[in-house]
N, C-alpha and C positions, 0 to 999 in steps of 0.2 A: 611725056604732057609736055611739052617745048613748041606745042606750036604756039606762036607770036598771035599769032590772027585770033586761033580765041582766046586766049589768057588778053587779049585789049580786046576786046568780048563783053567777057564779062567780068574783068577786075578794073577800075580805075587805080592807079599813084599819084600822087600828092609827094613826086619830088624833093622839094622845097619840109615835110614834113616825115617823109617818109613811108606815110601810111596807107593803106589798102582800102578802100573799099568794094565792097562782089556788084555791079552792076542788076539788067533785071533779067533771064535770060528768053530765049523764043526757042519755040516749037525745034529748032531746026536745029539747037543745041544737041537732041537724046536724035541723034536717025537709028541706034538702032532700039530705041525701048519698042518696045509693045503700045503702051500709049504715051506717043512721048506731049497730049498736052498736058493730062494728066500729072507726070512727072514731069515737066516747064513748072505749074503751077506749087505746083508743091515744094518744087527747089527753090522758090521767088519764095514762100509765104517766110519760108524760113532764113533764108543768106539774103536776099535785095536789100539792098541802100545800108548791110547791114556789115558793120569793121570785118577786115580779115586779117588773117595772120596774130596772131593777136595771143597762139599760145609758146614758152620762150622752151625750150626742149635744155635738160638738162646742162650746156652750156654756153644757154641767155640766149642762144640767136629765134629768133620769133621764128614761127613755124603753121600754116594753115593746108588746108589741101583745099582741089577743085579738082573738081567731079571725080573723090575716091582717094584722087593722086596726092601724097606730100608731100609738103614744097618748104626751102627756105627762102621766107623773104627774102634780100642780101640777092638774093640769083635772079628772083617776076625781079625785083627791084631791076637791077642790071638788062633781062631785055627785056619788060617795057619799056622804060627809055634808046635800050640802045639800041634793038629792031630783032634783034640777037644773042642766043643764046650767051654764054659766059663760056671761053672755054679751056677757061684755066680756074684758080681758083679769085676770089670775088674779100678781098684785105676791107677791113674798120680804121679805115684810118685812124676814130681816135679812139680804138681801143671796144666802148659799146656795140656786142653784136647785135643788142637790144638798136641800138641807132640806125636806122635804114634810105635815111636823107640821099641823095644821089650828090651832091659833097662831098658825105663819105666815104666815101665805094669807090673800087680801083681796082681793077685785074695787078695777081699775082699769082705768080710763080708761088710753088711750096717752100719753099727755103725762105721768096720772103712775106710770106705771108706769116711764116715762122718765127719773123726780125724783128715784128712786129707783133708779134703779143708778151706783156707783163714778166712780171718776178712769179716764179710755180711757182705753188697754192703751201708749199712744204719748205719754203726759203727760210732761213733761219738764219738769214743776213739780214734779211731786212732791203736786198737791195739785189737783181739780177744782174748777173752776172761773177756774185763775189760769193767765198765760202771761206770756211776756216778749215787752215791747216793742220793737221793731226802734228803733221813730220816736224814741223820748225814754229808750231802755235805761235799763226803769224794764219793776220787775212791771204787769202791770192784772191785775183781773176784769171776768167776765164772767156771765151768764146766764141761760140761756131756758128764758123761760116764756112761756106762752099764742103758741105760736110763734114769740117777736120775742126776739132778741139783745137786753138792757140792757148796757149800761155800767155798772158799776160803781167806776169810778176806777182811778189810777194807784196804786204804792206801790212805797217805796225796796226791801221784803223780799219775796216769796212771802209764807208767813207773817200777817202784816197784809192783804195782800189774800184769804187765805185765810178769813181770819177777819168780810171784808166779805160777805164771799161766805156763808160759813155763818148768818148774819144775815139778808140777801138772799132767802135757800135761804125760810129759820128761816119768812119773811114771808108770800111766794113757792107755796112746797112746805104748806104745812105737813107735815101728818103724813109725806110721802112724801116730805118735808128730805134728800134724805142728801147729809152735807160728806165724803162721797167715806173 
């Protein structure tokens, strides 16, 4: 379902709002149907004019389907805006997986996409990149870059450790740095 022309025929995308709507289908969109007129009429009754991609998956990404194929809204937004399917990951700049405005989307590598994530839900320090070191009974800062874990030091309080993490993230991750 990576056919730009078909997607453009069946969906409208508002790049400023990041929202989609189904357009009215035509019979030629159902070439393999035994009764294309009836299938087309049924599809239009159910979908034409309605907002598309309104369901959130477990990670908060908006999903939907076009002719029975499940798709991620941010990838379809990229397709409809640029005319080509994304070659890699699509990163939500502000970290909100439901915000599909084109100004909030950018292509990224897997690593860049991971750098832009916030703190994990199981984080106990309250700060991304900061954890308690039981051995020395102090806070430590760590950062991952190019698949390697970098030790940034030991600190008296988690806020100091996080400040060091943020400095390192700016240097190592550039525009994809996210302090959590």
